[in-house]
Steps between C-alpha positions, in 0.01 A plus 500: 500500500193728470375287211547184703314644797224616268464149363476366856227755582306403186530134597355560847222718359412231248476239774240709679313288750732207437789699647297550818418130516867419454589712801285286731647205690394163362275415799303820433457397140357167608281628782133439434575333167495126458687512169866402513744777413851417383781754507776464240813710449675512162867605511700561184825621346618570147825584323719426801796462259735301724487769769563278803675771701359845578594778260840647592523802728618725219271796551258395224124507553490121557803488733463238769161379378394145422691182569388139528543484881270797558245361259506169686438680829201683352353184350542310826330779696203500263471122517471520879208742456312287251549128434358537149779664299613448141833639372560550127760646263429655159833428331851635436646320797842496331753758378612824659768427761822295517303218663358413160829555316677257732234241588251526210188519718548230760512734805186678382302176470627364832408828670147478358476146634591628846232769479242239402385640168189323375555569128675724250486580132777555247648836401713576196818534710448152641624381158826697535706195592344303214215252506729219621590711803131575558433126511788443742406782738123454489548131584624615844176684576259359757217697337348480148567735211172586332498610135203445269613676182849352453500165322828331593454198277830398334700681770662384824225681692227276360289366787680709764236771535125501548240731343318542830464373855203494739577587863255412778486715812240433768241381249575772242633404157751743346591444135833646388652505151796672336562705185835596348599780264573460127861371485564594137715813493536501878686174560777363280381207288777277631374560855141385458563255212174351363270644765171597336321815615121476517264798488453613862144630453370178348700283737386683810135485393521124459695430820301739719172349375631153579596609851162660558272243338683168514719544809225690688737768625367776724776739393724513191844664499727562202875527561598720207834610359333695219559846647257746659429727200654632176455795267432270204269199453737252668303266725538617860335421831252783449414374151465145629277617784269685263460193278462241775188354657610244757810656660466668839857620553804557278835503680739657252864554422747604227443877492626559857184698575466624858136487607427596859172308479319277248323675213137423422428427132172410331513166323323407176171465689536839664574346838787623719818298540845582640847550353814542711880524468761602758802640316823301493796375702297375796455856625132437571287200586151506355218415741133446417256385770181322400197367684282223358143440603282250316761494223486877447830687533543851637831689495540658844850642465769546237840662540867496413689419820848653511781250558758677713 
């Protein structure tokens, strides 16, 4: 916990004046300034792993935490505070409780529909029921699955995902794309069939540039299931951040990394960007508050909100 609190302190210190601005009510921000300011809240989860109920009261460190009902209450409260909210998931929706064993992912998708998720990406465990099951369950989603580096040609998932989506909130354009982890050696061949894995660094550079230049996005978010960091040269969120130019925020998954606040990383141009991940099992809900003025984004707050 000390490490988490330290990360939160570093985050607030890094924000500097922006943290002070973020503490002001919106009317104070606008006072004496003719420029329009838009407030946007990004909410996110990762590696929920079919955890629809809270963790059991068994004396473990996560006892009683999480649960889809509590998450819904939190999300609804935040939406009453700010009409401009986007809710994302960074993969591994499936596998981990009897819900998946019995129903193969349907309750998880229907619950996400109820919460009003805006988009998700694909984790390796989302293949656990096989690619035919993925097609069947994802077809029930009222939100898009974004994945830019999986080519599903010659599989039943062909045409059922999108590389990216542009969301418009109060005049602000938010470009969001997804990246998945290398399936070879992690997912059984018979689960992902002829899915082709594309290099995430090259893919993200191309898609993020398209979002910035062609789609005229004010902010670019990557939903990543690559993992936060590794001891070897495996591509991770931190590696991706350091080699990127057009991404503003990476919302990660896979490694179940608990960050109390987003981490600032210098991109390939030496400019700061943000990376975040909030553990697993729906224990935390990630929250990042942004303000936009004349197309320029400022992070005013970032935290992991405990669910339960």
